[in-house]
C-alpha positions in Angstrom: 0.0 0.0 0.0 1.4 3.4 -0.9 2.2 5.8 2.0 3.2 9.3 2.9 5.7 9.8 5.6 7.0 13.2 6.7 8.6 15.0 9.6 7.9 18.6 10.4 10.1 20.5 12.8 8.5 22.9 15.4 9.6 25.1 18.3 6.4 24.8 20.3 5.9 23.1 23.6 4.8 19.6 23.0 1.4 20.2 24.6 0.8 23.3 22.5 1.6 21.3 19.3 -0.9 18.6 20.4 -3.6 21.2 21.1 -3.1 22.8 17.7 -3.3 19.4 16.0 -6.4 18.4 18.0 -8.1 21.6 17.1 -7.3 21.3 13.4 -8.6 17.7 13.2 -11.9 19.0 14.7 -11.9 21.8 12.1 -11.4 19.2 9.3 -14.6 17.4 10.2 -16.5 20.6 10.1 -14.9 22.0 6.9 -14.9 18.8 4.9 -17.8 16.9 6.6 -19.6 16.3 3.3 -16.5 14.7 1.8 -15.2 12.8 4.8 -17.0 10.0 6.4 -16.5 7.5 9.2 -13.9 9.8 10.8 -12.0 8.2 13.7 -9.5 10.0 15.9 -7.8 8.4 18.9 -5.2 10.2 20.9 -2.9 8.2 23.2 -0.6 10.7 24.9 1.3 12.3 22.1 0.3 9.8 19.4 -2.8 10.2 17.3 -4.2 7.4 15.2 -6.8 8.4 12.7 -8.8 7.1 9.8 -11.6 8.2 7.5 -13.2 7.5 4.1 -13.3 10.0 1.3 -14.6 9.3 -2.2 -15.1 5.7 -1.2 -11.4 5.4 -0.3 -10.1 4.4 3.2 -7.3 6.6 4.5 -5.5 5.8 7.8 -2.5 7.0 9.6 -0.8 8.3 12.7 0.8 11.5 14.0 3.5 11.5 16.7 4.3 14.7 18.5 7.8 14.9 19.8 9.5 17.8 21.6 10.9 19.3 18.4 9.1 17.6 15.5 5.9 16.0 14.4 6.0 12.8 12.4 3.2 11.9 10.1 2.5 8.6 8.4 -0.5 8.1 6.1 -1.5 4.9 4.3 -3.1 5.6 0.9 -5.1 3.2 -1.2 -3.6 2.3 -4.5 -6.3 4.3 -6.3 -5.0 7.5 -4.6 -1.4 7.0 -5.8 -1.7 9.5 -8.7 -2.6 12.2 -6.2 0.2 11.3 -3.7 2.5 14.3 -4.5 -0.4 16.8 -4.4 -1.7 15.3 -1.1 1.8 15.3 0.4 2.4 18.9 -0.5 -1.0 20.1 0.8 -0.5 18.2 4.2 3.1 19.5 4.5 2.1 23.1 3.8 -0.8 22.8 6.3 1.4 21.4 9.1 4.1 24.0 8.5 1.5 26.8 9.0 -0.1 25.1 12.0 3.1 24.5 13.8 4.7 27.9 13.2 
């Protein structure tokens, strides 16, 4: 299965980074609710495991918040492979803004 893996550096306190990510995940449900279904979000300390469906595709992944970086891993279905670079850029840009 294709995947996206990235690391974004930050200078926030770990809890502040977690709070920003929690807030943004809540916003995603409100903003893209008509396009995202079966949204699951489970925080265990500084690790988030998530999953959702969009356009009949199952997406899942995890986010780990460390003291100076956030590591993201997303599993993409094969059908989304042609959009991988676009998805990766959009997520990277969003995380950079969120964690600045």
